[in-house]
N, C-alpha and C positions, 0 to 999 in steps of 0.2 A: 792517549792518541793509539791510533789502530795500527800495528806496526805495518810495515811491508811483507807482504809472501806472495810468493808465484815467481812468475819470469819475467827478466827484465835483460832483455837485449840491449847489450851495450854497441851505439852505434860508430861505424867505422863514417871516416872521412872520405866525402868524394873529393878527388880531384881532376881537374882540367889536365889539357895535356902539356900544360905550362908548370902543373906541379900546385896549383893554386886551388883553394878552397872551392868548389864547386855549388853554390848554394839550394838551386833549381835542383841537382839529384838528391843533395842530403834531405830537403822538404819529401821526395817522392821514395825515400826509404824510409823515412819515418811514418809517412802514410800508409806503406805496405804493413810494415810491423805493428803498426795500432789494428789495422785491417784483418792481423792475423790473430787478433785476442789475444795481443799480450799485457802482460799486469802491469804494465810501467815500461820506460826506458832510462837508459843508460848514456852519459854522452862524457867526451875525453877521457876515456881508458885507457889499455893499451889497444885495444881494438880499434880505436879512434886514431890510431900511430898521434896520440897528444905528446909522446915524447919527441917528435916530429916538427911540432906546432912552437909555434911563438905564444908570448903571454896574449898579446892580442886575437893572436887566430883561437885561442882556447876560448878566449872571451866569444867572438864570435859565433864560432858554433853552437854555443851557450844560446846566445841570441835566436839564431836560426829554428834551435830545435823547440825552445821552447814557447816561441811565437807560433809555431807551427801544431805543436802541443794545446798551447791556448787553455792549461788548466783541463785538459780531456783526461789525463792519466799522468801518475807522478814520475818525477824525472830527479833522476839519481848522477848528480856531477860531480867527473873527478877531479881530484889536485892530487898534486905530487910536489907538496913544499919540501926547503928545504930547512926552513926553521922554522920555530912556531908562531914568530910574527907576521912572516909573511903567510903562512896558514893562515894565522885570522884575519888579517888583509882580505884574504880569499875570500873566506867565509862570508864576509862583509861584500864583496865586490859579487857573490853571489846570490846575496840576500833577494834583492829585490825580482828575482826570477822564481822564487819558494820553491827552492828543493825539496825532495823529499828525504833525501840525504846526502849528503857528501863523503865521498868515497874515496880514503885518504890515504897512500902510500907511506910510510915512513919515510922522515929525513936518511937518505943513505949514504951520500958520499963519503961521512966517515963511521967509520966502527962504532957508532954506541954502543956502551950498554945497554941491555935491557931495563933497568930501572932509568934511565933517561930517556928512552923510548915512552914506556909510561905513564910517565910526568906529562911528556908531548901530550900523549895522547888526553890525557886528563885535562889537559888545561885548556887544550883546544877544545874540546865537548864542552865545558866549562864557559869557554868566552863565545862561541860559535851559535849563532841564531838558527840555525839546520842541525836537524840531529847527525850524528859521525855514524859512518862505517868506516871501519877497521880495517884496510886490504892489505892481504897478510899474500905475497906471489914472491916465495923465495925461488922458485924455480927459475924467474927472471936473475939473468947476471948482476944486474944493478942495483937487486934487491934482495941477495942471497945472504945480507951480512942483517939485513931487516925483518930476518924472521923471527918470532915471539914464542916464547914457552907458551903451551898452557896456562901455567901458573901465572905470568904475565896477563894473557888477554884476559884472565877470569880477574884477576887486579883491578885492570881499567874498568871492567865493566861493572864491580863493585864499587867502584870510586865515583865514576861519573855517570849518573842516570841518562845524559844526553850522548853517550854512545852506547845505540840503541842496534848496531847492527856491526857483524865481523863475514868477511868474505874470505873461507879458506879454500886456498886453490893450490895446486902442485903436488908433487910427490906425497901418498902419505895423507894428502886431506881426510879419507872418511874416517881414519882414526884419531885425526887431532877435532873433525866435528865431535865425533860420539865422545871424547872427553871433555871439549869446551863446553858439549849438551848439559853434562852431567853438571857445570860449575855455575849455570848463569841462572837467572828467572826469567821462564819464558813468558812471562807476560812483559816482561822489561827487553826482551832482547831475541834478536832473531837470526838464523846462521844461514847464510850463504853458498853455495858451491860457485866452481868458474870451470875454467880451460875448458871452453867449449862444450860440457856436459859430459865428459871422456868416462866421470866416474860419477854420475848421476844418482846411478840405481844406488851406490854405497854409501853416497852423502845423502842421499833422503833416509836411508836406511837407517844411518848415524844422528838423524838427527835434524837434519837442513829442511829448512821451508821454503825452497825457492832455488832459482839458478840465476848468474849474468852468466849470457855465454854470448854469442857473437849473432849476427846478424844472419836472417836467409830463407831457414826450415824451422822457424821456432815452431809454427804448426806442432810439429811433435811432440815438444816440450809442454805447449800448453794441453796437448790433452793429457799429458803422463798424469804434470801437474793435479790435474782435473781430477784424475781418476783416484791420485795417490790421496787426496785430500780425502775422498768419499772412502776411503778404506778400500777400493777396489784395484789391491797390489799387484795380483795377477795382470791383470789387463794392464794396469801400466807398466809392468814389466817386460810384458807381449807388445807396445810400442817401441818400447826402448829398444828390444834386440831388431826391432825390423828397422832402427833409426839407426842402431851401432855401425854399422860399415860407414854409412855417409859422416856420419858425427869421426869417426876414425881417418875418413879420408881427409878431412876438412882439418882438423884440429890434432890429429896424430902424428903432424911431423913437422913440428915447429911454429912459431907464432908468425911469421912472416908468410910462410906457406898459406898459414888461414885468413891471413889477408888477401894474398893473392886470388884465393880459392873465393873468396867469400864475394869480392869485388868481381871477377870472372864471371860469377854465376850472376849477380845479380846486374852487370852491361849485357850479360849474352840476352837478360829476358825484359832489356828495354828500361828498366829502373834507373842506372846510373848511364849519362852518357860515354865516360870514359873509365877502367881499370886500374888507373894511377897508383902506383903506392911510390912515397916520397923514397928518393934517394940519402944515405945508403939503404940499400933492401936486398934480403936475400935472392936469390936467383930464381929466374921463373923455370917451371916444371911443365912446359905446354901439351905436353904426351899426359901428365896426370892431371891437367885441368880437361882437356878432352873427355877423359875417361871419367872426368867426374862429371859432367858436363849429363853423359850418359846414364850413368849412375842416379842421378837426378829424374832424369825421364823416366827409368823404370820405375819409380816410386811414386808419379804422379802429383806432384808438390804445387805447389801456388808456384812457385818460382823455374818450374819447368816452362818448355817452350811454347809449350800446347796450352799453358793453362791460363795465360795471361792475356 
């Protein structure tokens, strides 16, 4: 099989003023991202507020996005199962949508030892009809106990051929990517970065083959990846330098600030109807959002007011 590589933004979930999923807005976000040249899409990750959705809503998100994509691009579906049995049930539930990968967080309620989580991922990979992406996001409080050592991650890859992907994000991610890159078969496994691309330059240098960012301004990352793959690292780094103030403004102040920021920009551009974030939520900083809008306009991006 051809491994996923490149830029795969994780879609946020648009809501109406009552906090219910706005399917039409979600479809417009899908089209906006695909028209920007991304390599595929993700749904039901942290960026989707999946932790605030019901099981039925998470399935509905997948139904909406898969129907809109209609097989035109790979789709990564996120899962946060509490057990192996529920993970396998979810893998089978999502199978009809032909996901390119199931991005799977480790069970996190209990402080399991690493061997238990290694066995969990291996057993899930063996049972799943779709390839598994191990998501390592220990910077989120609920998943701090699920951070696995590079030895454990390498063991998962060695024991299960259906675990094809690792998303490594949070503090120290470039060093972890670099170490894991030396331990896996690159013909069988791909490593990705996250956290909105804050550490993308270092992650690419370390061996990452792409990024799972949020939505809104991925033309930057699409160009970076295209030049990086061609060995034009100086050009890629120059683009990243231009993008970095925006990346920091959106993704450098906590996860839910990023949610507010991306929804604000998308509503401002007329792509979504409302910028609702489900409660409980982090406090909205309106001054920071207005400054962000001005920054976007100076960069002349697709999401700028004058470019849509």
